[in-house]
C-alpha positions in Angstrom: 0.2 -0.1 0.0 1.2 3.5 -0.9 -0.1 6.8 0.4 0.9 9.8 -1.6 0.1 13.4 -0.8 -0.2 15.7 -3.7 -1.1 19.6 -3.5 -4.8 18.9 -3.9 -5.5 15.5 -2.9 -4.3 12.3 -1.0 -3.9 9.2 -3.1 -4.2 5.7 -1.7 -2.7 2.7 -3.8 -3.7 -0.8 -3.0 -2.7 -3.9 -4.7 -5.2 -5.2 -7.4 -5.8 -8.2 -5.1 -7.4 -5.9 -2.5 -11.0 -6.9 -1.6 -13.3 -4.3 -3.2 -16.0 -4.5 -0.5 -13.3 -3.6 2.2 -12.2 -0.6 0.2 -15.9 0.6 -0.2 -16.3 0.4 3.6 -13.2 2.5 4.0 -14.4 5.0 1.6 -17.9 5.2 3.1 -16.1 5.7 6.5 -13.8 8.7 4.9 -17.0 10.1 3.3 -18.9 10.0 6.6 -16.1 11.6 8.4 -15.7 14.5 5.9 -19.5 15.0 5.7 -19.8 15.2 9.6 -16.6 17.0 10.4 -18.4 20.3 11.2 -21.5 18.9 12.8 -22.5 19.9 16.2 -25.0 17.2 16.5 -24.4 14.9 19.7 -24.5 11.0 19.5 -27.8 10.9 21.6 -29.5 13.3 19.0 -28.4 10.9 16.3 -29.6 7.7 18.3 -33.0 9.3 19.0 -33.5 10.2 15.3 -32.5 6.6 14.2 -34.9 5.2 16.8 -37.9 7.3 15.6 -37.2 6.5 11.9 -37.0 2.9 12.8 -40.4 3.0 14.8 -41.9 4.9 11.7 -40.7 2.1 9.4 -42.0 -0.5 11.7 -45.2 1.1 12.0 -45.8 1.3 8.3 -44.6 -2.4 7.8 -47.1 -3.5 10.5 -49.8 -1.8 8.6 -49.0 -3.3 5.2 -48.7 -6.9 7.0 -52.3 -6.7 8.6 
């Protein structure tokens, strides 16, 4: 693996044999970190939002199954 810094970007070079699913997971993590770097939201607020979304989704699924 090689990490190279240029004036405008950082380049990661991996061997061709690297698992693409693993690389996608890393890419997702980097994207998440970039998108949330200036966020003032607490983990508790995120957890509460996820709980609300899941409950709403479950309520809709129950309606469809009945």
